[in-house]
VMD Tcl script that draws the C-alpha trace (Angstrom):
set ca {
  {-17.81 101.89 -2.16}
  {-15.00 100.04 -0.44}
  {-13.30 97.06 -2.08}
  {-13.26 95.13 1.21}
  {-15.64 94.61 4.10}
  {-15.19 95.21 7.81}
  {-15.32 91.42 8.34}
  {-12.49 90.95 5.81}
  {-10.49 93.70 7.53}
  {-11.00 92.02 10.89}
  {-9.82 88.70 9.43}
  {-6.79 90.43 7.89}
  {-5.76 92.43 10.97}
  {-7.03 90.15 13.70}
  {-9.02 93.09 15.09}
  {-11.47 95.71 13.95}
  {-10.44 99.38 14.22}
  {-13.17 101.70 15.55}
  {-13.29 103.59 12.23}
  {-13.01 100.51 10.00}
  {-15.55 101.67 7.39}
  {-13.77 105.00 7.02}
  {-10.37 103.34 6.70}
  {-11.65 100.92 4.04}
  {-13.30 103.72 2.06}
  {-10.15 105.85 2.09}
  {-7.89 102.91 1.25}
  {-10.18 102.03 -1.67}
  {-9.82 105.62 -2.91}
  {-6.03 105.24 -2.67}
  {-6.26 102.10 -4.81}
  {-8.53 103.86 -7.31}
  {-6.05 106.73 -7.57}
  {-3.17 104.34 -8.23}
  {-5.17 102.68 -11.02}
  {-6.49 105.89 -12.55}
  {-5.39 105.10 -16.13}
  {-5.62 101.33 -15.90}
  {-8.19 99.49 -18.00}
  {-9.42 96.29 -16.38}
  {-12.47 94.04 -16.11}
  {-14.04 94.86 -12.75}
  {-15.94 91.55 -12.84}
  {-12.83 89.37 -13.25}
  {-12.41 87.38 -10.00}
  {-8.63 87.90 -10.09}
  {-9.09 91.68 -10.33}
  {-11.77 91.73 -7.61}
  {-9.48 89.74 -5.29}
  {-6.52 92.03 -6.03}
  {-8.55 95.18 -5.34}
  {-9.77 93.70 -2.05}
  {-6.32 92.51 -0.94}
  {-4.63 95.79 -1.92}
  {-7.24 97.72 0.07}
  {-6.65 95.54 3.13}
  {-2.87 95.91 2.81}
  {-3.25 99.69 2.46}
  {-5.26 99.89 5.69}
  {-2.79 97.62 7.52}
  {0.23 99.67 6.43}
  {-1.51 102.95 7.28}
  {-2.14 101.66 10.78}
  {1.43 100.32 11.08}
  {2.71 103.78 10.12}
  {0.54 105.41 12.79}
  {-1.99 106.77 10.32}
  {-5.25 105.96 12.10}
  {-7.41 108.21 9.90}
  {-6.49 106.79 6.50}
  {-5.57 110.21 5.15}
  {-2.10 109.11 4.06}
  {-0.68 112.62 3.73}
  {2.34 113.30 5.88}
  {2.37 116.79 7.29}
  {5.72 118.42 7.62}
  {6.61 120.83 10.34}
  {8.48 124.03 9.86}
  {8.35 127.74 10.40}
  {8.78 131.09 8.67}
  {10.48 134.25 9.81}
  {9.93 137.05 7.34}
  {11.16 135.83 3.96}
  {12.97 132.81 5.41}
  {11.13 129.49 5.60}
  {12.44 126.33 7.19}
  {10.75 122.96 6.63}
  {11.64 119.81 8.48}
  {12.76 116.81 6.48}
  {10.31 113.95 5.94}
  {10.55 111.18 8.45}
  {12.46 108.16 7.17}
  {10.59 104.92 7.86}
  {12.26 102.65 10.39}
  {14.27 99.71 9.09}
  {11.79 97.12 7.88}
  {8.90 99.59 8.14}
  {6.36 100.21 5.38}
  {7.52 102.01 2.24}
  {5.35 104.04 -0.13}
  {5.21 103.61 -3.88}
  {3.32 106.64 -5.09}
  {0.16 106.91 -3.00}
  {0.15 103.25 -1.99}
  {2.14 101.34 0.55}
  {4.49 98.74 -0.90}
  {2.43 95.63 -0.07}
  {-0.72 97.11 -1.62}
  {1.23 98.05 -4.75}
  {2.75 94.57 -5.02}
  {-0.71 92.94 -4.88}
  {-1.89 95.12 -7.78}
  {1.35 94.52 -9.68}
  {1.05 90.74 -9.32}
  {-2.46 90.94 -10.80}
  {-1.13 92.88 -13.81}
  {-2.89 96.10 -12.86}
  {0.13 98.42 -12.71}
  {2.49 99.84 -15.32}
  {-0.22 101.02 -17.69}
  {-0.15 104.50 -19.18}
  {-3.13 106.44 -20.46}
  {-4.85 104.90 -23.48}
  {-6.98 106.39 -26.21}
  {-9.18 104.67 -28.75}
}
mol new
graphics top color blue
foreach p $ca { graphics top sphere $p radius 0.5 }
foreach p [lrange $ca 0 end-1] q [lrange $ca 1 end] { graphics top cylinder $p $q radius 0.2 }
display resetview
């Protein structure tokens, strides 16, 4: 289940991408992955708002980076000749372009950080 709706995405972007549901679902998975070891109250309005806003920011940054599928993985080019392999270097984002922090884009990460949802290691009881 996505943390944001298509209507909220439209309000955030000023338009609705054709695959909006898919983008929201994948961005929500990105947020879940970033919070894998975090313990939080999923009914707390501050947490709910942060999850929604981070999801919207993740979709927006994916689109800004040219990622229209929401898959986030950057494929590298390259080739092999016998035992020699050559891989191309990752593309450096343009000045002022989105930056990744782990699996999330910077703005999505900052929303979660401001809500106190980042920086937590695994816990046991």
